[in-house]
C-alpha positions in Angstrom: -12.5 -7.5 -9.7 -13.3 -4.1 -11.0 -10.9 -1.2 -11.7 -12.7 0.7 -8.9 -11.7 -2.0 -6.4 -8.1 -2.1 -7.7 -7.8 1.7 -7.4 -9.3 1.7 -4.0 -7.2 -1.1 -2.6 -3.9 -0.1 -4.0 -4.0 3.7 -3.7 -2.0 3.3 -0.5 0.8 1.5 -2.1 4.0 3.5 -1.7 7.7 3.0 -1.4 9.6 4.5 1.5 13.3 4.3 1.9 14.4 3.9 5.5 18.0 3.7 6.5 19.7 2.5 9.6 23.4 2.1 10.2 24.1 2.7 6.5 21.8 -0.2 5.4 18.8 0.6 3.3 15.6 -1.4 3.4 12.9 -0.7 0.8 9.5 -0.8 2.4 6.4 -1.4 0.4 3.1 -0.6 2.0 -0.3 -1.6 0.8 -3.8 -1.8 2.2 -6.4 -4.3 1.0 -9.5 -5.8 2.4 -8.3 -8.8 4.3 -11.5 -9.1 6.2 -15.1 -8.2 5.4 -17.1 -8.5 2.1 -14.2 -7.7 -0.2 -11.7 -10.1 1.4 -12.0 -12.5 -1.5 -10.0 -9.9 -3.5 -7.7 -8.6 -0.8 -6.3 -11.9 0.4 -5.1 -13.1 -3.0 -3.6 -9.7 -3.7 -1.7 -9.9 -0.4 -0.5 -13.4 -1.4 0.6 -11.9 -4.7 2.6 -9.2 -3.0 4.2 -11.8 -0.7 5.2 -14.0 -3.6 6.7 -11.2 -5.6 8.7 -9.9 -2.7 9.9 -13.5 -2.0 11.1 -13.9 -5.5 12.7 -10.4 -5.6 14.5 -10.9 -2.3 15.5 -14.4 -3.3 17.3 -13.0 -6.3 19.2 -10.3 -4.4 16.6 -7.6 -4.0 16.7 -4.3 -5.8 20.2 -3.1 -6.3 21.2 -5.4 -3.5 18.6 -4.0 -1.1 15.9 -6.3 0.4 12.2 -5.4 0.2 9.9 -5.5 3.3 6.1 -5.6 3.1 3.9 -3.6 5.3 0.3 -4.7 4.7 -2.8 -3.3 6.4 -6.4 -4.5 6.5 -8.7 -1.8 5.2 -11.7 -4.1 5.8 -13.4 -3.1 2.6 -14.4 0.2 4.2 -13.7 3.6 2.7 -13.2 5.2 6.1 -10.6 2.6 7.1 -8.8 3.0 3.8 -8.6 6.8 4.3 -7.3 6.3 7.8 -4.6 3.9 6.5 -3.7 6.4 3.8 -3.2 9.1 6.4 -0.9 6.7 8.3 1.1 6.1 5.1 1.4 9.9 4.5 2.8 10.3 8.0 5.4 7.6 7.4 6.4 8.9 4.0 9.1 11.4 3.4 10.1 13.7 0.6 8.2 13.9 -2.7 6.0 10.8 -1.9 4.4 12.7 1.0 3.2 15.6 -1.1 1.8 13.2 -3.8 0.1 11.1 -1.2 -1.5 14.1 0.4 -3.0 15.1 -2.9 -4.4 11.6 -3.4 -5.9 11.6 0.0 -7.6 15.0 -0.5 -9.2 13.8 -3.7 -10.3 10.5 -2.1 -11.9 12.4 0.8 -13.8 14.6 -1.7 -15.1 11.4 -3.5 -13.3 12.4 -6.7 -11.9 8.9 -6.9 -14.1 5.9 -7.3 -14.7 3.7 -4.3 -16.8 0.6 -3.9 -18.8 0.5 -0.7 
């Protein structure tokens, strides 16, 4: 797997803190190609995320807070990856939102590498 594919597939990764009733859940979102020509990379990456979260949550989480995985299929398509990044930006709050908007703008201008 090339660095280009890693950058493309993991640009969406973000951490969003969402609180309900005083409880905090740390949500980790990522998009990878789970279907399509690049799924041979995306599926193992998803399994790696799931394994890591299982181990982290099994040992008490991060500062006692559990992690939740939100995983999306970008189908190995740049257009789908951009759509999912926009979705992540809409869900993000605070400083993450501004940073993600900058990344998305660069991605739309083809300033970041993407495998087609």
